[in-house]
Backbone as JSON Lines, residues from 0, in Angstrom:
{"i":0,"aa":"M","n":[-45.68,48.03,6.84],"ca":[-44.34,47.84,6.56],"c":[-43.14,47.8,7.59]}
{"i":1,"aa":"R","n":[-43.89,48.09,8.69],"ca":[-42.7,48.25,9.86],"c":[-42.54,46.97,10.29]}
{"i":2,"aa":"L","n":[-43.35,45.65,10.07],"ca":[-43.37,44.39,10.43],"c":[-42.19,43.93,9.13]}
{"i":3,"aa":"I","n":[-42.45,44.2,7.58],"ca":[-41.64,43.51,6.85],"c":[-39.81,43.95,6.86]}
{"i":4,"aa":"E","n":[-39.61,45.39,7.03],"ca":[-38.54,45.9,7.39],"c":[-37.48,45.25,7.48]}
{"i":5,"aa":"P","n":[-37.37,44.24,8.6],"ca":[-36.23,43.89,9.25],"c":[-36.06,42.32,8.57]}
{"i":6,"aa":"I","n":[-37.01,42.11,7.45],"ca":[-36.68,40.99,6.67],"c":[-36.57,41.32,5.83]}
{"i":7,"aa":"S","n":[-36.88,42.32,4.7],"ca":[-36.16,42.65,3.24],"c":[-34.72,43.23,3.58]}
{"i":8,"aa":"V","n":[-34.48,44.35,4.74],"ca":[-33.07,44.15,4.67],"c":[-32.32,42.95,5.19]}
{"i":9,"aa":"R","n":[-32.48,42.3,6.05],"ca":[-31.78,41.32,5.76],"c":[-31.8,40.42,4.82]}
{"i":10,"aa":"F","n":[-32.72,39.86,3.75],"ca":[-32.63,39.24,2.49],"c":[-32.24,40.07,1.41]}
{"i":11,"aa":"G","n":[-32.61,41.04,1.7],"ca":[-33.04,42.1,-0.26],"c":[-31.73,43.16,0.06]}
{"i":12,"aa":"A","n":[-31.29,43.42,1.56],"ca":[-30.83,44.53,1.24],"c":[-31.4,46.18,0.9]}
{"i":13,"aa":"D","n":[-33.04,45.78,1.31],"ca":[-33.77,46.8,0.97],"c":[-34.46,47.53,2.2]}
{"i":14,"aa":"H","n":[-34.23,48.86,2.2],"ca":[-34.65,49.14,3.71],"c":[-36.12,49.85,3.15]}
{"i":15,"aa":"L","n":[-37.17,49.52,2.67],"ca":[-38.03,49.97,2.8],"c":[-38.74,51.2,2.92]}
{"i":16,"aa":"L","n":[-38.82,51.32,4.6],"ca":[-38.7,52.89,4.99],"c":[-37.7,53.61,5.03]}
{"i":17,"aa":"R","n":[-36.48,53.72,4.55],"ca":[-35.52,54.94,4.33],"c":[-35.44,56.22,3.36]}
{"i":18,"aa":"D","n":[-35.93,56.94,3.96],"ca":[-36.09,58.16,3.06],"c":[-34.79,58.57,1.81]}
{"i":19,"aa":"P","n":[-34.65,58.49,0.67],"ca":[-33.68,58.47,-0.29],"c":[-33.6,59.98,-0.62]}
{"i":20,"aa":"I","n":[-33.99,60.76,-0.33],"ca":[-33.85,62.32,-0.01],"c":[-32.46,62.76,0.19]}
{"i":21,"aa":"P","n":[-32.2,62.72,1.19],"ca":[-30.45,62.65,1.79],"c":[-30.01,62.13,1.23]}
{"i":22,"aa":"Y","n":[-29.73,60.98,0.87],"ca":[-29.01,60.68,0.07],"c":[-28.36,61.1,-1.52]}
{"i":23,"aa":"L","n":[-29.78,61.45,-2.28],"ca":[-29.77,62.59,-3.49],"c":[-28.72,63.13,-3.58]}
{"i":24,"aa":"E","n":[-29.5,64.28,-2.19],"ca":[-28.55,65.48,-2.19],"c":[-27.13,65.44,-1.77]}
{"i":25,"aa":"A","n":[-26.72,64.2,-0.85],"ca":[-25.31,64.19,-0.69],"c":[-24.6,64.0,-1.69]}
{"i":26,"aa":"A","n":[-25.41,63.36,-2.98],"ca":[-24.49,62.84,-3.96],"c":[-24.7,64.2,-5.05]}
{"i":27,"aa":"G","n":[-25.62,65.24,-4.7],"ca":[-25.36,66.61,-5.64],"c":[-26.05,66.56,-6.43]}
{"i":28,"aa":"F","n":[-27.21,65.58,-6.23],"ca":[-29.06,65.63,-6.95],"c":[-29.34,66.82,-6.49]}
{"i":29,"aa":"V","n":[-30.32,67.56,-7.23],"ca":[-31.2,68.81,-7.09],"c":[-32.8,68.14,-7.14]}
{"i":30,"aa":"I","n":[-33.48,68.05,-5.99],"ca":[-35.15,67.41,-6.26],"c":[-35.66,68.63,-6.38]}
{"i":31,"aa":"S","n":[-36.13,68.46,-7.67],"ca":[-37.58,69.19,-8.09],"c":[-39.02,68.59,-7.54]}
{"i":32,"aa":"E","n":[-38.9,66.84,-7.17],"ca":[-40.58,66.39,-6.6],"c":[-40.43,65.48,-6.04]}
{"i":33,"aa":"S","n":[-40.82,65.44,-4.95],"ca":[-41.26,63.83,-4.23],"c":[-42.42,63.24,-3.63]}
{"i":34,"aa":"R","n":[-42.83,62.29,-3.93],"ca":[-43.75,62.23,-3.19],"c":[-44.36,60.36,-2.63]}
{"i":35,"aa":"R","n":[-44.93,60.22,-1.74],"ca":[-45.05,58.62,-1.38],"c":[-46.64,58.38,-2.15]}
{"i":36,"aa":"T","n":[-46.66,57.48,-2.67],"ca":[-47.84,56.86,-3.06],"c":[-47.97,55.27,-2.7]}
{"i":37,"aa":"G","n":[-49.22,54.99,-3.31],"ca":[-49.69,53.52,-2.93],"c":[-49.79,53.1,-1.32]}
{"i":38,"aa":"R","n":[-50.67,51.78,-1.38],"ca":[-50.72,51.85,-0.04],"c":[-49.6,51.9,0.88]}
{"i":39,"aa":"G","n":[-49.71,52.23,2.29],"ca":[-48.5,52.32,3.0],"c":[-47.81,53.18,2.53]}
{"i":40,"aa":"G","n":[-47.83,53.94,1.47],"ca":[-46.82,55.12,1.31],"c":[-45.81,54.03,0.44]}
{"i":41,"aa":"V","n":[-45.97,52.75,-0.17],"ca":[-44.51,51.91,-0.29],"c":[-44.05,52.41,-1.67]}
{"i":42,"aa":"T","n":[-44.56,53.48,-2.59],"ca":[-43.81,53.65,-3.51],"c":[-42.89,55.16,-3.38]}
{"i":43,"aa":"F","n":[-41.84,55.52,-3.43],"ca":[-41.05,56.86,-3.1],"c":[-41.04,56.95,-4.57]}
{"i":44,"aa":"R","n":[-41.87,58.1,-5.31],"ca":[-41.19,58.98,-6.62],"c":[-40.4,60.1,-6.15]}
{"i":45,"aa":"V","n":[-39.6,60.16,-7.19],"ca":[-38.41,61.38,-6.64],"c":[-37.8,61.43,-8.46]}
{"i":46,"aa":"L","n":[-38.85,62.93,-8.03],"ca":[-37.83,63.29,-9.49],"c":[-36.43,64.68,-9.46]}
{"i":47,"aa":"A","n":[-35.23,64.11,-9.64],"ca":[-33.94,64.98,-9.02],"c":[-32.97,64.97,-10.55]}
{"i":48,"aa":"Q","n":[-32.72,66.11,-10.49],"ca":[-31.56,66.19,-11.49],"c":[-30.11,66.95,-11.02]}
{"i":49,"aa":"K","n":[-28.9,66.11,-11.92],"ca":[-27.78,66.41,-11.58],"c":[-27.44,67.57,-12.12]}
{"i":50,"aa":"P","n":[-26.97,68.8,-11.65],"ca":[-26.47,69.9,-12.18],"c":[-25.35,69.48,-13.12]}
{"i":51,"aa":"A","n":[-25.05,70.35,-14.2],"ca":[-23.91,70.0,-15.37],"c":[-22.76,70.28,-14.01]}
{"i":52,"aa":"D","n":[-22.03,69.89,-14.32],"ca":[-20.52,70.03,-13.98],"c":[-19.64,71.66,-14.72]}
C-alpha cells in the first residue's frame, strides 16, 4: 500500500492510507463502529451518524 500511495494521490487524489475518522468527527459525525478489512487493510468501513440539529 505504501508503494501505491504516491501514485494514487497523484492521479486520483485518493489517499489510501489516510484515516477518515478525524475528518468525520470534525464534520460533526459520531462514530459508532470502524474496522479495516481485506488484504493489507485496504477496505475501511466506518459506521457514523450525524446528530440531529
